[in-house]
N, C-alpha and C positions, 0 to 999 in steps of 0.2 A: 624235706627241703624242696626248693624250687625246681630241682632237676629230678625229683622223685625218690632220691635216696633217703632212707630213714636213719636218723641218729638215735642212739639209745641213751636214756637218762634215768636217774633215780630221783623220785619226787617224795619229799617228806612234808607232811601237812598236819596241822592241828586236827585232832580227832573230831571236834565238833562241826567241822565243815564250814565254819564261818569264813567268808572271803578275807584274804589277808595279802599283804605285800610279799614280794618274792626276793630272796637273796640267792644269787645264781653264780655258777662258774661253768666254764667249758674249757677242757684241756686234754692233754695227751698222757697223763699219768695213770689213768684207769680209775673209773668211779668205783670199781669193785676190788681195789687193791688196798688192804688194811694198812694204815699208817704203822701200827705196832709191829707188823711183820716185815713189810718191804723196806722200812726205814728204821729198823730195830735200834741201831746205835743212837740215832737222833731221839727216838722215842724214850729210850732209857735215860738219856741225859735230861730231857724235858721233864719226865716224871720224877726224877730224883732231885733236880734243882728247882723245879716249879711245881711242888705237890698240890698247890692251890688251884692249878689249871682245871677249869670246868669241874669243880668239886661236886656239883650236883648231877653230873653226867656219868654214865658207865663208861663213856669214851669208846664204846664198842663199834660205833659207826663212823669213826674219824678216818679220813684219808688225807694224804699229804697236801699241805698248803691250802686247804679249804676249811670253811667253817664247820663246826661240830653241829650236826642237825639236832642232837639231843639237847644242846644248849639253846639253839636259836628258834626251834619250833615253839618251845614254851614262852619265848619272848613275843610270840604272835606273828611269826614269819613262816612262809613255805620256803624250804631249801631245795634247790634243784642242782644236781651235778650231771653235766652232759659230757659224754665221751665224744671228743672231736672226731671228725671224719678220718677214718683209717686207723683210729686208736681204740683200744679197749673193745667194747662190744659193737662199735659203730663201723660198718664196712666203708670201703672207698679208698682213695689214695691219700696217704699220710703226707702232708706238706706243711711243716710248721710255719706259723705266722703268715701264711699265704692269704691272698685276697679271697680265695674260695673258702678257707677256714673261717675267715671273719664274716663272710656273707652268711655262712651257716649260723654263726653266733647271732647275727642280726635276726635271722629267721627264728632262732630258738627263743630269743628275747621277746619277739613279737608273738610267738605262740604262747609263751607264759603269760603275757600281758592280757590275753583275751580268754583265758580259761575261767569257768564259772567259779572256781575257788580262789581266783586272783582278784585283787582290787584294781589291777591295771598298773600298779607301780612296781617296777622291777629295779632292783639294785644289784650291783656286782661287788664282791668282796673276796679277795684271795691274794696269795703271795706269789711272787716270781712269775712263772709262766702264766698263772691266773691273774697276774697284775698287768703284764705286758699286753695281753690280749684285751684287757679293759681299755687301755689307751687306743688300741686299734679299732675296736668296735665303736667306741665313743666317737671316733673320727667319721663314722658313717651315720651317726645320729639316729638310732632306732627310736621311734616315737614313744614307746613305753619305757624307755630307759630313763629313770628318774634321778639316780645318783650312783657314784662309784667310789670304791676305796682301793686304789691300786697300791698294795702294800709291798714295797721294794720291787719296782718294776721299770725296766728300761723302756725308752720311748723311741729312740733312734737306733735301729739294729746295727747300723754301720758304726757309728761313733761310740755307742754305749757298750756293745757286747761282741760284735763280730770282727771289727777291725779298729782297734784302739790306735788313733793317730795314723791309721793306714796299715798297721801291723796286724796280720791275721791272728785271731785268738783261737788257734787250733788246739791248744792244750785242753781247754774246757770242753770244746765240742767233741773232741776225740774220746773223752771220758763220758760226758753226759749223754750224748745222743744214743750210743748203743746200750748203756746201762739203764737209763731211765725212760727212754722213748721207744726204741726198737723192742725192748723187753716186753712192752705192753702193746705192740702193734697188733691190730686186728688180725686174728688168725695165727698168731705166734703160739705154737704149742708149748713154749717155754715160759709163758706168762704165769703170773701168780694165780692161785685159786681164789675165786670170789666166794667167801664163806657165807654170804647172805643169799646167794642164788645156788650155791653148791655146784657151780660150773667154773670153767676157766674165765678169768677176767677179760680175756681177749675174744670171747665169743665161742660158739660151738663149732665154728669152722676151723679146720686145721690146715694151714697152707705150708707148702714146701719153702725152703730157703729161696729158691729161684722166684717163686710166686711172691714171696714177701718183698724181695728186692724190686720187682716190677711195681708193686703197690706202694712204694714210698719214694719220696724225693731224697736226694743226697745233699744235705745242706753243707757238709764239709767240702765237697767238690764245688758246689755252687759258690761258696765264699772264696775258695782258692782261685777259681777261674775269673773272679770279678774283683780285681784290686782297687778299682775306682768306684766311687759312689755313682748311683744311677737308678734307673727305674726299678730294677729288681729289689734293691734295698729300700727305695722310697715306698714301694707298694707294701712293704712289710714294716713300715714305721708309722708312728702317729703323725697326723696332720694337725699341728697345734692350733691352726686357725679355725679348725672345725670341731675342736673339743670344747663344747659349750655347756655340757652337763655339770651340775655341782659335783665337786670331788674333794676327797681328803687324800692327799698324796703323802705316803709314809716312807721316809728315806732312812736308811741305815748308815750311820757314820762309817761303819767298817765293811761296806759291801763292795769294795773296789773291784773293777773288772767286769761288772755286769749292770747292776741296778741303779745306784743312787743318782747318777747323772740324770737319768730319765725323770726321777721324782722331782729334782730341782728344776730341770728344764721345763717340766709341765707347769710348775708354779709360776715361773717367770715368763713363759711364752704362750701358754694356752689361752684361748679366747674366753673361757668361762669367767663369769662375773662373780661366781660363788665358789671360791677355792681356798683350801687350807693346806698347810704344810706341817707335817709332824716329823721331827728328827730324833731318832733313838739309837742307842748302841745295841750290842749283844748279838746273839746268834740269829740265824735267818728266821726261825719260827717262834722263838720264845716270847718276844714282845707281842706278837700277833695273838697268841693264845693266853697271855697273861691277863690277870684281872684288869690291869690298867688298859691294855690294848683292847680287850673285849668291851669294856665299858665305853671307851672312846668310840669304837665302831658302832655300838648300839645307840649311843646318843646321837651320832651323826645320822644314821639311817632312820631312827625314830623321827627325827625332825623332817627329813625329806621324803620318806616313804609313808609315814603315818600322819604327818602334819602336827606332831607333838610340839607344843610351845615350851621347849626346855632351855631356851636361851642360847642354843647353838649359833643362831644367826648373829649374836652379839660377841661371839668368841673372837679374840684376836686371830688374825690369819696364820700366824706362825707360832709353833710350839717347839721349844728346844729342850732336849735333855742334855745338860752340859756335863762334860767330862773333866775330871781332875786326875793327875798322875797317880797310878797305882791304887785306885779306889774303884769299888764296885757299886758305890752309891752315886746317884746322878741327880743334880739339881734341875728342876723344871723352871723354865722362864718363857714367858710369852712376849712376842714381838709383833710389830705392825707390818713388816714387809721383809722380803728377802731379795738380794743381800740386805743385811741389817742397815737401816737408815743412818745410824750413828757410826758406821764403819769409818775408821781412819785408815784409808788406803796408804800403805807404807812400802817403800822400796828397801830391799836389802841387797848389797852388792857382793858378788863373788870376787875373790882375790887369790891369786896363786903366785904372787911375786917371788916368794922365797921357795925355790924348788926343793929345798931340804926340809921344809916345814909342812905341817898339815894344811891343805888349802883352807882358806878362811872365808868368812862372810862378815860384812861390816855395814853399819847404818849410813856411812858416808861414802861417796864414790872414791875409788882408789886414785892415787896421784899419778899412776902410770899403768899402761897396759901390761898384762902378764898372760902367760899361757901354761898349760899343763897337758902332757900327753899320757896316754895309757893304751894298753892292748885291749881291744874290744872284748875278747874272751878271757881276759885276765881279771885282776882285782879292780873293782870300780873306784872312781874318785868320790870322795866325800868332803864337802865344804862345810866347815863347822864355825858357828858364830861364837863370839865371846859370851860369858854368862850374862843373862838379862839383869838389868839394873833395878827392875821393879816387876811386880806381878803383871802378867800380860795375858790377855785373852786373844786367841786367834780363832775366829769364827767366820767362815765364808769360803768363796772360791779363791784360788791362787793361780799365778801364771809365772813362767820362767822365760827369760830371754837369754839365749845362749849364742855365742859366736863360735862356730866350730868348723873344723875341717876334717877330712878323712883321707886315708890312702886309697880308698875305693870310691866307686861311683854312687854309693848310697850308704846310709848307716841308720840303725835303729837306736833311738834314745829311750831308756827306761829310767824315769826319775822317781825317786822316793823322798818324800818330805818327812823328816824325823825330828824328834826332840829327845834330849838327854837330861838327866838330873843326877848329879854326882857320878857321872860316867856310865849310868845305866840307861838304856833306851826306854822311853816311855811308850808302851804299846798297850793294846786292848784286845779283848775277845772280839773277833770279827764274825762275819756271817758264817764262815766255815772254819777259818784258821784261828787257832788259839792265841796267836800273837800277830796283831795287825798294826802296822805303822800308821802315822797320821794321815798320809795320803799318797797317791801315785799320779804320774802323768806319763804319756807315751807320745812319741812322734817318729815316723819314718821320714828322714830328711827330704827325700824326693817328693813328699806330700806337704812341703812347707808353705805352699801357696795359701794365703788367707782369703776368706770371703769377707771383704771389708764392710759389707752391708750388715753383717751379723757379729763381727768382732767387737768386743768391748775391751777397755783397758785391763780389766781383771779376768777376761776370758777370750783368748784367741779362738777363732772359729775357722777351721780349715775347710776349703772347698772340696778337696779330694776328687777333683774333676780332671786333673792331668798330672802326669809324672814329670818331675824336673830333676833329672840325674845330676849328681855332683861332678864337678871337675876335680880330680884328686888334688889334695893339698891347697885348694882354694877355700877361703873363709866365707862362710854363709851365716846370715842372721836367721835364727830359728826360734820361733815362739811356741812354747809348749803349754797346753792346758793342764792344770793340776786340779783334780776334783775337789769339791768343797769338803771342809773338815771343821772340827771344833776341838779345842783344848784350852783349859784355864791353867796357865803355867805360873809357878811361883818364881820369885826373884832367885836368880842363880841358875835357872835352867838354861840349856843351850839349844839352838835350832841347828838343823843340818839338812843339806840337800845332797843326796847321793846320786 
C-alpha cells in the first residue's frame, strides 16, 4: 500500500498464463475461511435446495459471498480475494468502510491492473460487504476498474443500514460485528483455520484481547455517538455523482434493513451512463450462485471486461422477477426505467373513525378527521383495506404521511406494509428471515425534517442534520420512506399498514 503496509491476497489464474481480465473482492470475512465450515447452515441449505450450483466445480475453494474461482477461472478470468487491512492475514487497524480501507482497495485494483497476467481490465463482483465496498471504491474511480456487480449492497451507510430514519440499527451490528468481523480480525487466535495454507485464517501473529481492541475501530460506539448525518457517515458512503463505471445493481425484494435501498438508489442517482438494475427474491446468496445469477454476471462481465459482443448493451436497463402470493416461481419481466414509467401513483387513506372497529384504509379521502391511540410498547395499530376489486400489481417505492402526537418528546415509528389473502398474510423468504412482509419503513420523529432538494412525491428524503424534539401531545406531520417492493395481488386481497 502507499503507506508501506502489505495486504495479503489469494490469486487464482488460468494455468496457461495467458493474460486475462480480473474479478476481484476485498473484505473482512477472511479469504482463508471456507464457506462450508464457517457458514455451515447456509451452505447446507444452498446445497440441498440448489444442487445445480456450480455443478462443474468441487466447490472446495468457495468463501462467503464471493465468486467461486473453480467456476470463474475456466471462464477465462483471474480471481483475486484480498483481506482488507486489519482482517484475515492482512495486518493493520480494522476499520470497516473507512476511507483508508477504500484507498487500499483502489491500490489493490491498480496493482491487479498492471500485472503481466492481467489484461488491465478489473471487475468487481460480490455480495453484501463485498457489494457495499464496490460502491465506495467506484466513487474514487480507479483507472483500471472497468465494471462492477454490487449484489445486494447498501450505498448510504446512514440511511440504508446504520440509522434507519434516524434510529440506530444496533441489533444487527451487535450480532454481526463480533461474530463475522472480529472473529477473523488479524491476529485473533480464535479465527477459523485456513485449510489451503494450513495456518490460521487470521495470520501467524497471535494478539491478546487488549491488542486486538487497540487494532480495531468500534463501529457500534461510533454509530451511537453520532445520531446525525455528517462527515463520518459521508466518508463511508457512495458519492453517486462520481460512480461512473458500468454496473449491474442486483437488489433483493426481501433484504429490508440493510441492502436494497442502496441498489435502487444507485440506479436512480448514480452518474454512470451504463447501468442496469436486477430485482430478485430469495435468500441472501442463493440467486448469486444460481445458474441464472452466474449466467447474468458472466454475460455482463464478458461484455465489459472481454469486449464480447453478446448483446448486453441492448438489454433493457431493468429486469424484474415478479412475485405472486404463496408461490416459489417468479415471472421475469424487463422494463425501461425505475421507477416504472407506467406507474399509476395512487393514494390510499387511513381511517380510524370508528374506535371499536379495525382501523381501515380507503381509496377515497375520509369525510372527517379521526384518531387512534396506542401504547408504544403494546400492540401495534394495523390499518386494513377492503378487498381489492381487481387484480393489482404493486411495484416500486412507497411513502406514508402520518399526523401523529406523543406523550413524550420523541417517538420511533416502525411501519410494515403487508398484504393478506383470505385472512392469511402474504409473505416471502427473505435474505435471512423465512417470512418477510412486503416492505418496511422507519422514522424517529425528531428527524422529520426533509431535504426538499432530494425529496420526491413517492420518496421523502430526510436531512438528518438537526434534532427537532416534539412538544408532548402536539400533532406533527411525518413523512416516512417505505422501501421499494413488488407483489402481483389477485382480486380479493387486502392491503395493510402496521
